[in-house]
N, C-alpha and C positions, 0 to 999 in steps of 0.2 A: 575449773577445767571442765570442757565440754565432754559429754558421754561418748564413748566410742560406739560406731554403728557398724558393726560387722567387718567384713573384709575391706570395704572402701577406705576405712580408717587407716589400714596399713599403707595404702598409697600416699597419704599425707606425711608419713614419716620417711618415705623414700624407699619403701620396699618395692621390689620388682619381681614380677612372676612371669615366666615365660609362657607364651601361648603357642599350641601346636595344632595344626590342622591335620586331619587324618590323611596319610599318604602311604603309598606302597613302600616296602622295604627294599632299599637300595643302598649302595655305598655311601651316597650322599647323606642318608638318614643316619648311618652310623657315625660319619664325620660330624654331623650337626649334634648328636647326642654326646660325642667326646667333647665337641667345643662347649656344649652347655655345661657339662660337668667341669670342665677347666675353668670356665667362667664363674662358676659357683665357688669353686676353691679359691680362685683369685679374690673374689668378692669377701670371702671369709677372711683371708689373710688381710685385706685392707680393713675390715671391720675390727679385727683383733688388734692390729697396728694402731688404729685410731683409739681403740679402748685403752691399750697399753700407754699411749702418750697422755691421754686425759687422766689416767690413774696416777702417773708420775707427777703430772701437773698438780693434782689434787693432794698428793702427799707433801710436795715441796712447798705448798701454799701459793702457787701461781694460778690457780684455778678459781674464778670468781663464782661460777655457777656449777655446783656439785651435781645437780640434776643431769647436766650434759654428760657427765662422767658415768653416772649410774645408767642412763639410757643407752650409752654406747656399750657399757659392759653387758647389759641385758641383751641387747641386739646381737652382739658377738656370741653370747652363750647360746641363745635360741638357735641362731644359724649353725653353729657347731653341732648341735643336737639334731638339726634337720640334716646336715650333710652326713653325719654318722648314721642316721636312720635310713637314708637313701643308700648309703654304701652297704649296710647290713642286708637291705632288701635285694640289692645286686648280688651280693654273695649268696643269699639264699636262693635266688633264681638260678644262679650259675650252678650251684650244688644240686638243684632240682633237675636241671637239664642233664647233668652228668649221670644222675641216678636213671634218668629215663634212657640213656644210651647203653647202660650196662646190662 
């Protein structure tokens, strides 16, 4: 197995990362941010669905390559942790803004 080399190795397994150029704050930015979050949640659901399907196949004996199930499970787990962390940071930012207004 070849060694991983930084973030470039993530592109080889299909991970995608959004790139953003600095822009001014407008309604379009808010819609773009919302669309990005919706896309991330949809991708998480797809990863979890794939992981669940492969897990069922592994348990029933229909899966020849257990590595695929383990990789799918790990990807779904890490993505869930990332989405939860982003959500927590968003809630913290909202609470901080509310404290500044009080």
